[in-house]
Every structure is written in C-alpha cells, then in structure tokens.
PyMOL commands that place a pseudoatom at each C-alpha (Angstrom):
pseudoatom trace, name=CA, resn=UNK, resi=1, chain=A, elem=C, hetatm=0, pos=[88.966, 78.922, 51.633]
pseudoatom trace, name=CA, resn=UNK, resi=2, chain=A, elem=C, hetatm=0, pos=[90.177, 77.454, 54.896]
pseudoatom trace, name=CA, resn=UNK, resi=3, chain=A, elem=C, hetatm=0, pos=[92.601, 75.332, 52.860]
pseudoatom trace, name=CA, resn=UNK, resi=4, chain=A, elem=C, hetatm=0, pos=[94.825, 78.407, 52.355]
pseudoatom trace, name=CA, resn=UNK, resi=5, chain=A, elem=C, hetatm=0, pos=[95.052, 78.952, 56.108]
pseudoatom trace, name=CA, resn=UNK, resi=6, chain=A, elem=C, hetatm=0, pos=[95.779, 75.266, 56.712]
pseudoatom trace, name=CA, resn=UNK, resi=7, chain=A, elem=C, hetatm=0, pos=[98.462, 75.163, 54.017]
pseudoatom trace, name=CA, resn=UNK, resi=8, chain=A, elem=C, hetatm=0, pos=[100.073, 78.254, 55.562]
pseudoatom trace, name=CA, resn=UNK, resi=9, chain=A, elem=C, hetatm=0, pos=[100.103, 76.557, 58.973]
pseudoatom trace, name=CA, resn=UNK, resi=10, chain=A, elem=C, hetatm=0, pos=[101.924, 73.557, 57.517]
pseudoatom trace, name=CA, resn=UNK, resi=11, chain=A, elem=C, hetatm=0, pos=[104.410, 75.742, 55.636]
pseudoatom trace, name=CA, resn=UNK, resi=12, chain=A, elem=C, hetatm=0, pos=[105.101, 77.845, 58.723]
pseudoatom trace, name=CA, resn=UNK, resi=13, chain=A, elem=C, hetatm=0, pos=[105.723, 74.671, 60.730]
pseudoatom trace, name=CA, resn=UNK, resi=14, chain=A, elem=C, hetatm=0, pos=[108.106, 73.429, 58.051]
pseudoatom trace, name=CA, resn=UNK, resi=15, chain=A, elem=C, hetatm=0, pos=[109.915, 76.772, 58.004]
pseudoatom trace, name=CA, resn=UNK, resi=16, chain=A, elem=C, hetatm=0, pos=[110.402, 76.542, 61.749]
pseudoatom trace, name=CA, resn=UNK, resi=17, chain=A, elem=C, hetatm=0, pos=[111.734, 72.979, 61.522]
pseudoatom trace, name=CA, resn=UNK, resi=18, chain=A, elem=C, hetatm=0, pos=[114.100, 73.921, 58.676]
pseudoatom trace, name=CA, resn=UNK, resi=19, chain=A, elem=C, hetatm=0, pos=[115.369, 77.008, 60.516]
pseudoatom trace, name=CA, resn=UNK, resi=20, chain=A, elem=C, hetatm=0, pos=[115.976, 75.107, 63.764]
pseudoatom trace, name=CA, resn=UNK, resi=21, chain=A, elem=C, hetatm=0, pos=[117.978, 72.448, 61.914]
pseudoatom trace, name=CA, resn=UNK, resi=22, chain=A, elem=C, hetatm=0, pos=[119.556, 74.875, 59.429]
pseudoatom trace, name=CA, resn=UNK, resi=23, chain=A, elem=C, hetatm=0, pos=[118.504, 72.596, 56.614]
pseudoatom trace, name=CA, resn=UNK, resi=24, chain=A, elem=C, hetatm=0, pos=[116.157, 72.370, 53.636]
pseudoatom trace, name=CA, resn=UNK, resi=25, chain=A, elem=C, hetatm=0, pos=[112.959, 70.293, 53.630]
pseudoatom trace, name=CA, resn=UNK, resi=26, chain=A, elem=C, hetatm=0, pos=[113.103, 67.543, 51.018]
pseudoatom trace, name=CA, resn=UNK, resi=27, chain=A, elem=C, hetatm=0, pos=[109.998, 65.521, 51.840]
pseudoatom trace, name=CA, resn=UNK, resi=28, chain=A, elem=C, hetatm=0, pos=[106.990, 65.815, 54.142]
pseudoatom trace, name=CA, resn=UNK, resi=29, chain=A, elem=C, hetatm=0, pos=[104.470, 63.151, 55.134]
pseudoatom trace, name=CA, resn=UNK, resi=30, chain=A, elem=C, hetatm=0, pos=[101.111, 64.614, 56.110]
pseudoatom trace, name=CA, resn=UNK, resi=31, chain=A, elem=C, hetatm=0, pos=[97.824, 63.197, 57.380]
pseudoatom trace, name=CA, resn=UNK, resi=32, chain=A, elem=C, hetatm=0, pos=[94.947, 65.276, 56.072]
pseudoatom trace, name=CA, resn=UNK, resi=33, chain=A, elem=C, hetatm=0, pos=[91.315, 64.614, 56.896]
pseudoatom trace, name=CA, resn=UNK, resi=34, chain=A, elem=C, hetatm=0, pos=[88.865, 64.631, 53.998]
pseudoatom trace, name=CA, resn=UNK, resi=35, chain=A, elem=C, hetatm=0, pos=[87.018, 67.587, 55.533]
pseudoatom trace, name=CA, resn=UNK, resi=36, chain=A, elem=C, hetatm=0, pos=[90.179, 69.624, 54.928]
pseudoatom trace, name=CA, resn=UNK, resi=37, chain=A, elem=C, hetatm=0, pos=[90.144, 68.639, 51.242]
pseudoatom trace, name=CA, resn=UNK, resi=38, chain=A, elem=C, hetatm=0, pos=[93.564, 67.015, 50.785]
pseudoatom trace, name=CA, resn=UNK, resi=39, chain=A, elem=C, hetatm=0, pos=[93.818, 67.805, 47.053]
pseudoatom trace, name=CA, resn=UNK, resi=40, chain=A, elem=C, hetatm=0, pos=[93.230, 71.504, 47.757]
pseudoatom trace, name=CA, resn=UNK, resi=41, chain=A, elem=C, hetatm=0, pos=[95.769, 71.449, 50.580]
pseudoatom trace, name=CA, resn=UNK, resi=42, chain=A, elem=C, hetatm=0, pos=[98.346, 69.982, 48.160]
pseudoatom trace, name=CA, resn=UNK, resi=43, chain=A, elem=C, hetatm=0, pos=[97.576, 72.663, 45.579]
pseudoatom trace, name=CA, resn=UNK, resi=44, chain=A, elem=C, hetatm=0, pos=[97.983, 75.474, 48.129]
pseudoatom trace, name=CA, resn=UNK, resi=45, chain=A, elem=C, hetatm=0, pos=[101.164, 73.975, 49.590]
pseudoatom trace, name=CA, resn=UNK, resi=46, chain=A, elem=C, hetatm=0, pos=[102.683, 74.059, 46.114]
pseudoatom trace, name=CA, resn=UNK, resi=47, chain=A, elem=C, hetatm=0, pos=[101.396, 77.550, 45.269]
pseudoatom trace, name=CA, resn=UNK, resi=48, chain=A, elem=C, hetatm=0, pos=[102.196, 79.206, 48.596]
pseudoatom trace, name=CA, resn=UNK, resi=49, chain=A, elem=C, hetatm=0, pos=[105.495, 77.358, 49.082]
pseudoatom trace, name=CA, resn=UNK, resi=50, chain=A, elem=C, hetatm=0, pos=[107.014, 79.114, 46.085]
pseudoatom trace, name=CA, resn=UNK, resi=51, chain=A, elem=C, hetatm=0, pos=[110.728, 78.680, 45.420]
pseudoatom trace, name=CA, resn=UNK, resi=52, chain=A, elem=C, hetatm=0, pos=[111.370, 77.786, 49.060]
pseudoatom trace, name=CA, resn=UNK, resi=53, chain=A, elem=C, hetatm=0, pos=[109.472, 74.481, 48.757]
pseudoatom trace, name=CA, resn=UNK, resi=54, chain=A, elem=C, hetatm=0, pos=[109.585, 73.963, 44.972]
pseudoatom trace, name=CA, resn=UNK, resi=55, chain=A, elem=C, hetatm=0, pos=[111.598, 70.736, 45.239]
pseudoatom trace, name=CA, resn=UNK, resi=56, chain=A, elem=C, hetatm=0, pos=[109.854, 69.492, 48.397]
pseudoatom trace, name=CA, resn=UNK, resi=57, chain=A, elem=C, hetatm=0, pos=[107.816, 66.328, 47.934]
pseudoatom trace, name=CA, resn=UNK, resi=58, chain=A, elem=C, hetatm=0, pos=[104.494, 66.465, 49.776]
pseudoatom trace, name=CA, resn=UNK, resi=59, chain=A, elem=C, hetatm=0, pos=[103.089, 62.998, 50.540]
pseudoatom trace, name=CA, resn=UNK, resi=60, chain=A, elem=C, hetatm=0, pos=[99.530, 63.142, 51.799]
pseudoatom trace, name=CA, resn=UNK, resi=61, chain=A, elem=C, hetatm=0, pos=[97.619, 60.328, 53.480]
pseudoatom trace, name=CA, resn=UNK, resi=62, chain=A, elem=C, hetatm=0, pos=[93.874, 60.991, 53.356]
pseudoatom trace, name=CA, resn=UNK, resi=63, chain=A, elem=C, hetatm=0, pos=[91.895, 60.292, 56.515]
pseudoatom trace, name=CA, resn=UNK, resi=64, chain=A, elem=C, hetatm=0, pos=[88.239, 59.405, 55.822]
pseudoatom trace, name=CA, resn=UNK, resi=65, chain=A, elem=C, hetatm=0, pos=[85.369, 61.157, 57.569]
pseudoatom trace, name=CA, resn=UNK, resi=66, chain=A, elem=C, hetatm=0, pos=[83.830, 58.972, 60.262]
pseudoatom trace, name=CA, resn=UNK, resi=67, chain=A, elem=C, hetatm=0, pos=[80.934, 59.860, 62.516]
pseudoatom trace, name=CA, resn=UNK, resi=68, chain=A, elem=C, hetatm=0, pos=[79.365, 58.668, 65.752]
pseudoatom trace, name=CA, resn=UNK, resi=69, chain=A, elem=C, hetatm=0, pos=[75.682, 59.081, 66.567]
pseudoatom trace, name=CA, resn=UNK, resi=70, chain=A, elem=C, hetatm=0, pos=[74.866, 60.173, 70.115]
pseudoatom trace, name=CA, resn=UNK, resi=71, chain=A, elem=C, hetatm=0, pos=[71.363, 58.695, 69.921]
pseudoatom trace, name=CA, resn=UNK, resi=72, chain=A, elem=C, hetatm=0, pos=[71.949, 55.153, 68.606]
pseudoatom trace, name=CA, resn=UNK, resi=73, chain=A, elem=C, hetatm=0, pos=[75.758, 54.992, 68.905]
pseudoatom trace, name=CA, resn=UNK, resi=74, chain=A, elem=C, hetatm=0, pos=[76.210, 54.165, 65.207]
pseudoatom trace, name=CA, resn=UNK, resi=75, chain=A, elem=C, hetatm=0, pos=[79.840, 54.582, 64.209]
pseudoatom trace, name=CA, resn=UNK, resi=76, chain=A, elem=C, hetatm=0, pos=[81.092, 54.527, 60.643]
pseudoatom trace, name=CA, resn=UNK, resi=77, chain=A, elem=C, hetatm=0, pos=[82.012, 56.407, 57.516]
pseudoatom trace, name=CA, resn=UNK, resi=78, chain=A, elem=C, hetatm=0, pos=[80.029, 59.460, 56.522]
pseudoatom trace, name=CA, resn=UNK, resi=79, chain=A, elem=C, hetatm=0, pos=[78.826, 58.837, 52.986]
pseudoatom trace, name=CA, resn=UNK, resi=80, chain=A, elem=C, hetatm=0, pos=[78.345, 62.524, 52.219]
pseudoatom trace, name=CA, resn=UNK, resi=81, chain=A, elem=C, hetatm=0, pos=[79.107, 65.676, 54.097]
pseudoatom trace, name=CA, resn=UNK, resi=82, chain=A, elem=C, hetatm=0, pos=[79.213, 69.273, 52.931]
pseudoatom trace, name=CA, resn=UNK, resi=83, chain=A, elem=C, hetatm=0, pos=[82.715, 70.367, 53.866]
pseudoatom trace, name=CA, resn=UNK, resi=84, chain=A, elem=C, hetatm=0, pos=[81.958, 73.964, 52.930]
pseudoatom trace, name=CA, resn=UNK, resi=85, chain=A, elem=C, hetatm=0, pos=[79.481, 74.570, 55.740]
pseudoatom trace, name=CA, resn=UNK, resi=86, chain=A, elem=C, hetatm=0, pos=[80.758, 76.620, 58.702]
pseudoatom trace, name=CA, resn=UNK, resi=87, chain=A, elem=C, hetatm=0, pos=[80.211, 73.559, 60.906]
pseudoatom trace, name=CA, resn=UNK, resi=88, chain=A, elem=C, hetatm=0, pos=[80.625, 70.336, 58.886]
pseudoatom trace, name=CA, resn=UNK, resi=89, chain=A, elem=C, hetatm=0, pos=[78.321, 68.474, 61.305]
pseudoatom trace, name=CA, resn=UNK, resi=90, chain=A, elem=C, hetatm=0, pos=[75.260, 70.427, 60.111]
pseudoatom trace, name=CA, resn=UNK, resi=91, chain=A, elem=C, hetatm=0, pos=[72.938, 68.708, 57.697]
pseudoatom trace, name=CA, resn=UNK, resi=92, chain=A, elem=C, hetatm=0, pos=[74.319, 65.202, 58.184]
pseudoatom trace, name=CA, resn=UNK, resi=93, chain=A, elem=C, hetatm=0, pos=[71.870, 62.545, 59.337]
pseudoatom trace, name=CA, resn=UNK, resi=94, chain=A, elem=C, hetatm=0, pos=[72.780, 59.250, 60.979]
pseudoatom trace, name=CA, resn=UNK, resi=95, chain=A, elem=C, hetatm=0, pos=[72.417, 56.522, 58.336]
pseudoatom trace, name=CA, resn=UNK, resi=96, chain=A, elem=C, hetatm=0, pos=[71.004, 54.137, 60.972]
pseudoatom trace, name=CA, resn=UNK, resi=97, chain=A, elem=C, hetatm=0, pos=[68.433, 56.206, 62.924]
pseudoatom trace, name=CA, resn=UNK, resi=98, chain=A, elem=C, hetatm=0, pos=[68.226, 59.533, 61.033]
pseudoatom trace, name=CA, resn=UNK, resi=99, chain=A, elem=C, hetatm=0, pos=[69.203, 61.657, 64.046]
pseudoatom trace, name=CA, resn=UNK, resi=100, chain=A, elem=C, hetatm=0, pos=[71.289, 64.784, 63.546]
pseudoatom trace, name=CA, resn=UNK, resi=101, chain=A, elem=C, hetatm=0, pos=[73.151, 64.612, 66.864]
pseudoatom trace, name=CA, resn=UNK, resi=102, chain=A, elem=C, hetatm=0, pos=[76.455, 63.394, 65.474]
pseudoatom trace, name=CA, resn=UNK, resi=103, chain=A, elem=C, hetatm=0, pos=[80.081, 63.937, 66.234]
pseudoatom trace, name=CA, resn=UNK, resi=104, chain=A, elem=C, hetatm=0, pos=[82.883, 63.683, 63.715]
pseudoatom trace, name=CA, resn=UNK, resi=105, chain=A, elem=C, hetatm=0, pos=[85.461, 61.199, 64.990]
pseudoatom trace, name=CA, resn=UNK, resi=106, chain=A, elem=C, hetatm=0, pos=[87.955, 61.358, 62.108]
pseudoatom trace, name=CA, resn=UNK, resi=107, chain=A, elem=C, hetatm=0, pos=[88.391, 63.430, 58.993]
pseudoatom trace, name=CA, resn=UNK, resi=108, chain=A, elem=C, hetatm=0, pos=[89.453, 66.775, 60.467]
pseudoatom trace, name=CA, resn=UNK, resi=109, chain=A, elem=C, hetatm=0, pos=[93.145, 65.918, 60.855]
pseudoatom trace, name=CA, resn=UNK, resi=110, chain=A, elem=C, hetatm=0, pos=[96.017, 68.060, 59.662]
pseudoatom trace, name=CA, resn=UNK, resi=111, chain=A, elem=C, hetatm=0, pos=[99.233, 66.554, 60.934]
pseudoatom trace, name=CA, resn=UNK, resi=112, chain=A, elem=C, hetatm=0, pos=[102.875, 66.680, 59.930]
pseudoatom trace, name=CA, resn=UNK, resi=113, chain=A, elem=C, hetatm=0, pos=[103.822, 63.023, 60.452]
pseudoatom trace, name=CA, resn=UNK, resi=114, chain=A, elem=C, hetatm=0, pos=[107.494, 63.322, 59.567]
pseudoatom trace, name=CA, resn=UNK, resi=115, chain=A, elem=C, hetatm=0, pos=[109.924, 65.457, 57.649]
pseudoatom trace, name=CA, resn=UNK, resi=116, chain=A, elem=C, hetatm=0, pos=[112.984, 64.452, 55.639]
pseudoatom trace, name=CA, resn=UNK, resi=117, chain=A, elem=C, hetatm=0, pos=[115.672, 67.130, 55.674]
pseudoatom trace, name=CA, resn=UNK, resi=118, chain=A, elem=C, hetatm=0, pos=[118.666, 67.643, 53.410]
pseudoatom trace, name=CA, resn=UNK, resi=119, chain=A, elem=C, hetatm=0, pos=[121.594, 65.717, 54.824]
pseudoatom trace, name=CA, resn=UNK, resi=120, chain=A, elem=C, hetatm=0, pos=[119.340, 64.061, 57.404]
for i in range(1, 120): cmd.bond("trace and resi %d" % i, "trace and resi %d" % (i + 1))
show_as sticks, trace
zoom trace
C-alpha cells in the first residue's frame, strides 16, 4: 500500500505550503505516474485529508509508463507491468527483443505541479 505513503507525502507538502502562506488549499494539480496508481492516490488523498482538505479539488494528470531497453534501445510504452512487485521492472520483457534489462523512463512521477490558495 505505497499509495498511502505517497498520499501522505503530498498532504504533508500541502500542509507546509498552506502554513507558510497562512492560507487554505483550494486546488492542487498533480502529476502521478501510472506505477503509483493515480486513482488510488486520489482515494487516499480524500480519505487521509479529512476535514482539512474536504473542499480541496485534486486534479491529477496521469503519466504513462514508458520503458527503454538497454540491449536494443527500444523506447516506448509498457503495455503491462505489475505495479505491485517490490521492483516494478521485474518480469517485464522488451516488446522488441524480449530482453529483461529495461529501465523505466516515465510512470513513477509524483509531483505537485501547482497549488491554488484561498485569496491567491
């Protein structure tokens, strides 16, 4: 359940921003990689945010999982990947050459892009 930890990181960052500006967070734009399961992140943001973030609008842009093969240099979208493995790279074969020596180039993001504050 790494989504709980990730949601807590976002909420803690938002709390810090709100405290520094002595304001309330109205809207947040996030980039969330598909490995981090954006729909689960949204669910946990809403559950863990409680009353403090009840009226906050969370806008999430999903970032697709892309891979690069070390052997043949294929680069493209990963059609399937088990995001619940300890290391998401395990068990994924290059669709071009079948090698397992891949790196994930996108899809692991968790970024607060911008925040709209009350009165700001």
